[in-house]
C-alpha positions, 0 to 999 in steps of 0.5 A: 172195204166201204169205198170204191175209187175210180181215177180218171173221168173218161169213157173208161173211168165212167164205165168202170164206176157204173160197173162197180156200182152195179156190182157193189151197190152197197159201196160208195163209188167215187170218180177222181178227175180233173175238170179242167182236162177237156174231152178228147175226142178220138173217135172211140169205137167198140166191139160186139161185147159193148152191147152186152155190157151196156145191157148189164148196166141197164142202159138203153142203146137208143137212148144212149146214141141219141143223147151223145150223138153217137155214130154206128160203125160198119166195121173195124179193120185190124191191119197186121194186128197178129203181125201177119 
């Protein structure tokens, strides 16, 4: 296998492509997406392991937050997450 193709250019697609590029630097990673579809701002949130994931990719969180205009959330409420 010489090539890796990631379908979708959203947050998950780009992060997946970065991860594959890190794991398989000898591979050719390509992202296939439709540039006519705009960004869907849905207030994406992350959980604490995201910090380790960004560190693994070599991405400085302070720089990323500044560049993308991110906001830090203080918590996430998972109401009825387990049917309780």
